[in-house]
MIKOL-718612 format. One line per field, with one value per residue (C-alpha): residue number from 1; x, y, z. Coordinates in Angstrom, 3 decimals, m for minus. Layout:
// MIKOL-718612
n: [NUM; ...]
x: [X; ...]
y: [Y; ...]
z: [Z; ...]
// end
This chain:
// MIKOL-718612
n: [1; 2; 3; 4; 5; 6; 7; 8; 9; 10; 11; 12; 13; 14; 15; 16; 17; 18; 19; 20; 21; 22; 23; 24; 25; 26; 27; 28; 29; 30; 31; 32; 33; 34; 35; 36; 37; 38; 39; 40; 41; 42; 43; 44; 45; 46; 47; 48; 49; 50; 51; 52; 53; 54; 55; 56; 57; 58; 59; 60; 61; 62; 63; 64; 65; 66; 67; 68; 69; 70; 71; 72; 73; 74; 75; 76; 77; 78; 79; 80; 81; 82; 83; 84; 85; 86; 87; 88; 89; 90; 91; 92; 93; 94; 95; 96; 97; 98; 99; 100; 101; 102; 103; 104; 105; 106; 107; 108; 109; 110; 111; 112; 113; 114; 115; 116; 117; 118; 119; 120; 121; 122; 123; 124; 125; 126; 127; 128; 129; 130; 131; 132; 133; 134; 135; 136; 137; 138; 139; 140; 141; 142; 143; 144; 145; 146; 147; 148; 149; 150; 151; 152; 153; 154; 155; 156; 157; 158; 159; 160; 161; 162; 163; 164; 165; 166; 167; 168; 169; 170; 171; 172; 173; 174; 175; 176; 177; 178; 179; 180; 181; 182; 183; 184; 185; 186; 187; 188; 189; 190; 191; 192; 193; 194; 195; 196; 197; 198; 199; 200; 201; 202; 203; 204; 205; 206; 207; 208; 209; 210; 211; 212; 213; 214; 215; 216; 217; 218; 219; 220; 221; 222; 223; 224; 225; 226; 227; 228; 229; 230; 231; 232; 233; 234; 235; 236; 237; 238; 239; 240; 241; 242; 243; 244; 245; 246; 247; 248; 249; 250; 251; 252; 253; 254; 255; 256; 257; 258; 259; 260; 261; 262; 263; 264; 265; 266; 267; 268; 269; 270; 271; 272; 273; 274; 275; 276; 277; 278; 279; 280; 281; 282; 283; 284; 285; 286; 287; 288; 289; 290; 291; 292; 293; 294; 295]
x: [m0.012; 1.373; 2.107; 1.304; 4.247; 4.653; 1.054; 1.782; 4.863; 2.704; 0.057; 2.563; 4.357; 0.911; 0.140; 3.655; 2.621; m0.499; 0.993; 3.523; 0.917; m1.366; 1.851; 2.703; m1.004; m1.131; 2.068; 0.600; m2.897; m1.403; 0.919; m1.985; m3.571; m1.094; m1.027; m4.808; m4.071; m1.062; m3.662; m6.540; m8.251; m9.534; m13.235; m15.011; m12.643; m13.102; m16.626; m16.587; m17.343; m15.694; m12.081; m10.754; m10.103; m6.609; m5.020; m5.490; m2.557; m3.035; m2.814; 0.369; 1.831; 1.274; 3.074; 5.994; 6.171; 5.908; 8.586; 10.499; 9.828; 8.675; 7.202; 4.245; 1.724; 1.634; m0.710; m4.228; m6.571; m8.969; m11.421; m14.700; m17.925; m20.530; m22.692; m20.959; m21.246; m24.364; m26.538; m26.909; m23.198; m23.703; m26.726; m24.522; m21.709; m23.731; m25.517; m22.214; m20.298; m22.550; m26.535; m27.168; m24.831; m27.789; m28.897; m25.734; m23.873; m20.338; m20.469; m22.939; m22.918; m25.610; m22.794; m20.115; m21.675; m23.138; m18.881; m18.201; m20.608; m19.153; m15.778; m16.369; m17.770; m15.371; m12.290; m10.875; m11.050; m13.117; m15.722; m15.283; m17.688; m16.049; m18.747; m17.861; m17.213; m14.907; m12.785; m13.178; m11.301; m9.150; m7.987; m7.743; m5.986; m3.977; m1.922; m3.173; m1.415; m3.365; m2.996; m5.670; m3.797; m4.836; m8.124; m8.536; m7.621; m9.683; m12.808; m12.240; m11.635; m14.813; m16.944; m15.514; m15.777; m19.764; m20.240; m18.606; m19.648; m22.700; m23.531; m23.062; m19.537; m18.495; m19.492; m18.069; m14.801; m15.030; m15.915; m12.623; m10.426; m11.272; m8.979; m10.264; m6.923; m3.236; m2.659; m6.391; m7.982; m11.468; m14.555; m13.397; m9.958; m11.894; m14.221; m11.542; m9.285; m12.136; m14.762; m12.197; m15.038; m15.353; m17.389; m20.388; m21.289; m20.974; m24.028; m25.961; m24.239; m20.790; m21.521; m22.223; m19.513; m17.180; m19.028; m18.661; m14.856; m14.416; m14.145; m10.885; m10.090; m6.657; m7.791; m11.125; m12.239; m13.905; m10.516; m9.731; m13.148; m12.204; m14.918; m15.224; m15.722; m18.823; m20.143; m20.174; m21.300; m24.445; m24.774; m24.639; m26.758; m29.459; m30.059; m29.149; m31.996; m33.695; m33.645; m34.185; m37.831; m35.965; m36.843; m33.812; m34.277; m35.457; m36.129; m39.034; m40.646; m39.590; m37.987; m35.307; m34.325; m32.263; m29.029; m30.253; m30.307; m32.260; m34.595; m33.729; m35.256; m32.218; m33.554; m34.729; m32.057; m31.641; m33.787; m30.432; m29.504; m32.512; m32.089; m34.991; m35.836; m35.606; m38.353; m38.104; m36.846; m34.442; m31.241; m30.411; m28.061; m25.350; m24.839; m21.307; m19.067; m16.798; m13.489; m11.134; m10.991; m9.665; m11.911]
y: [0.027; 3.524; 5.936; 9.830; 10.851; 8.540; 9.649; 13.020; 12.929; 11.154; 13.723; 16.248; 14.542; 14.331; 18.480; 18.959; 16.231; 18.138; 21.859; 20.930; 19.400; 22.174; 24.874; 22.841; 22.916; 26.299; 27.199; 25.054; 26.911; 30.327; 29.192; 27.482; 31.118; 32.931; 30.524; 31.095; 34.574; 34.750; 32.817; 34.317; 35.811; 39.277; 38.149; 41.264; 41.274; 37.700; 38.006; 40.866; 39.394; 42.558; 41.498; 38.929; 35.624; 34.584; 31.242; 28.751; 26.876; 23.716; 25.778; 27.502; 24.365; 22.649; 25.767; 25.142; 21.139; 22.060; 24.344; 21.544; 18.870; 19.883; 16.765; 17.869; 19.799; 23.316; 25.064; 25.324; 27.981; 30.662; 32.058; 33.143; 34.885; 32.370; 34.736; 32.647; 29.264; 27.349; 26.896; 23.111; 22.754; 24.120; 21.521; 19.033; 19.811; 20.226; 17.056; 15.071; 16.517; 17.878; 17.572; 19.301; 22.133; 24.876; 22.587; 22.851; 25.321; 24.161; 20.097; 17.540; 15.374; 12.835; 12.377; 12.297; 9.372; 7.571; 7.784; 6.421; 3.654; 2.642; 3.071; 0.836; m1.855; m2.045; m1.799; 1.406; 4.588; 4.568; 7.306; 10.924; 13.606; 17.019; 19.378; 21.933; 24.725; 22.354; 21.333; 25.597; 26.324; 23.042; 24.569; 28.090; 28.247; 24.487; 21.845; 18.153; 16.705; 14.400; 15.320; 15.878; 19.655; 20.404; 19.019; 21.107; 24.323; 23.550; 23.115; 26.604; 28.415; 26.564; 27.714; 31.330; 31.157; 30.442; 33.259; 35.492; 34.498; 33.799; 30.181; 31.644; 33.063; 29.570; 28.258; 30.609; 30.000; 26.360; 25.897; 28.340; 26.202; 22.662; 20.391; 18.563; 16.779; 16.939; 20.752; 21.536; 23.779; 25.357; 25.115; 26.928; 25.280; 22.068; 22.881; 24.147; 21.047; 17.876; 19.729; 22.251; 25.172; 27.538; 26.967; 29.324; 26.741; 23.280; 21.410; 19.231; 16.261; 17.968; 19.683; 16.361; 14.965; 17.591; 17.174; 13.309; 13.755; 15.252; 12.750; 11.547; 13.812; 12.765; 9.075; 9.336; 12.446; 12.403; 11.306; 8.433; 6.804; 4.322; 2.188; 4.214; 7.285; 5.720; 4.063; 7.353; 9.414; 7.203; 7.652; 11.680; 11.819; 9.815; 12.355; 15.334; 14.681; 13.929; 16.920; 18.454; 16.603; 15.028; 10.991; 9.383; 5.973; 2.928; 5.570; 5.284; 7.691; 5.587; 7.590; 4.592; 3.035; m0.172; 1.386; 2.395; 6.077; 6.982; 11.118; 13.467; 16.532; 19.254; 23.119; 24.467; 26.249; 29.699; 31.117; 32.940; 29.321; 27.568; 28.804; 30.058; 26.456; 24.725; 23.436; 23.527; 20.152; 19.230; 17.340; 14.079; 13.172; 11.343; 7.743; 6.128; 6.562; 3.838; 5.492; 6.667; 10.373; 12.784; 12.924]
z: [m0.056; m0.830; 1.939; 1.790; 0.519; m2.435; m3.463; m2.993; m5.376; m8.255; m7.913; m8.488; m11.461; m12.974; m12.628; m13.973; m17.015; m17.298; m17.094; m19.835; m21.917; m21.580; m22.600; m25.579; m26.878; m26.090; m28.227; m31.432; m30.922; m30.900; m34.077; m35.726; m35.535; m36.908; m39.633; m40.415; m39.742; m42.751; m45.448; m44.437; m47.372; m48.062; m48.368; m49.262; m52.738; m53.305; m53.276; m55.684; m59.150; m60.463; m59.396; m61.691; m60.258; m59.611; m59.974; m56.875; m55.099; m57.021; m60.448; m58.725; m57.898; m61.343; m62.593; m60.485; m61.260; m65.182; m64.928; m63.354; m65.506; m69.462; m70.012; m68.298; m70.536; m70.617; m68.396; m69.989; m67.756; m68.829; m65.983; m67.100; m65.786; m64.396; m66.883; m69.516; m68.110; m69.457; m67.053; m67.697; m67.028; m63.589; m62.977; m64.259; m61.699; m58.851; m59.472; m60.032; m57.315; m54.547; m55.275; m51.877; m52.437; m52.080; m48.732; m46.780; m45.154; m46.219; m44.876; m46.087; m42.303; m44.267; m47.094; m44.301; m42.240; m45.703; m46.806; m43.309; m43.251; m46.563; m46.182; m43.147; m45.025; m47.534; m45.031; m46.751; m47.977; m50.999; m51.082; m49.735; m48.750; m49.781; m50.554; m53.654; m51.111; m49.256; m52.769; m53.583; m50.145; m50.675; m54.420; m53.251; m50.564; m50.065; m51.430; m51.884; m48.645; m46.959; m43.030; m39.962; m40.048; m43.344; m42.938; m39.713; m41.686; m44.978; m42.436; m41.116; m44.979; m45.980; m42.675; m43.234; m47.371; m46.504; m44.241; m46.647; m50.230; m51.825; m53.324; m56.646; m56.304; m54.434; m57.721; m59.903; m58.307; m58.144; m61.759; m62.619; m60.565; m60.551; m62.372; m65.256; m66.882; m66.500; m66.656; m67.659; m64.731; m64.957; m67.568; m70.286; m70.301; m69.956; m72.611; m75.302; m74.408; m74.822; m77.385; m79.171; m78.513; m75.522; m72.422; m73.603; m76.716; m75.275; m75.499; m72.783; m73.846; m73.887; m70.506; m68.674; m69.881; m68.431; m65.320; m65.150; m65.318; m61.744; m59.520; m61.019; m64.042; m64.798; m65.323; m66.570; m68.961; m72.067; m74.119; m72.038; m71.807; m69.458; m67.815; m64.837; m66.774; m69.128; m66.302; m64.039; m67.392; m67.787; m64.164; m64.044; m67.563; m66.010; m63.214; m65.208; m67.593; m65.059; m63.398; m66.483; m67.423; m70.332; m70.195; m72.043; m74.019; m71.262; m68.744; m66.371; m63.970; m61.020; m58.379; m57.883; m61.146; m61.113; m60.513; m57.527; m58.171; m55.288; m55.164; m52.891; m51.622; m51.442; m50.968; m54.134; m56.832; m56.922; m59.648; m61.405; m61.695; m63.155; m66.547; m69.004; m70.381; m66.989; m65.035; m61.039; m60.555; m57.630; m58.066; m56.835; m54.143; m55.905; m55.102; m54.618; m57.903; m56.930; m57.008; m54.165; m53.693; m51.325; m47.990]
// end
């Protein structure tokens, strides 16, 4: 049995360890605050649509890599106003990447739960749940590193972005910085690379083809025509057609088809993004695309 002096010594050691841990944690928090303050953007300027869209961290990183490795394709990037992007391309992208974009505040907790359960069943990280807002924050401010600290910073910036930017501006930024292939960033560069035309002139099916490449654009895109790409393209095409009230060959009116595309009820689309010929119909929450992606 321990005597009083031994117990007192153990308590003193415990409190010394606790104070030391608290000190280290405090120092780390201070450094983290300084880091976030250093990268904190001028939100009013970023929200101003009259200010030109600048290169994202991902684009700058690619430029650096391309200078060091001339075998990489030259950067293709042409930022455009959201007014030049067809409404059905915006719709296809939202349906493909984040169908509840207009119904959440930066984080889709339902999608996170589904991804967690699926990954648990698969025994590996096979499905992500990043929203368009999270992807935009990651592309604009960070690097592709996969570590908890980067995810924490990404969450902070996503929260701040949703507080300071309207959804339409977040979409405009995302569509101009998202990667569509090696060295191809933004919807206009992608339209020119894959369809040899400006984004303003792409057809509905061409728009769907671009949106379907987003889960893994380097390997699955309109040029590669991989098996995964063609399968994912068919899924996105069904959902986009259904959201527009277009019936494709062999399609039924069932809310769940044989491929398991279930209906969903996210918040209504903003009127300015509906498009003059589009009925008021909601997009559907995408099911798993079957390919590993960054969470």
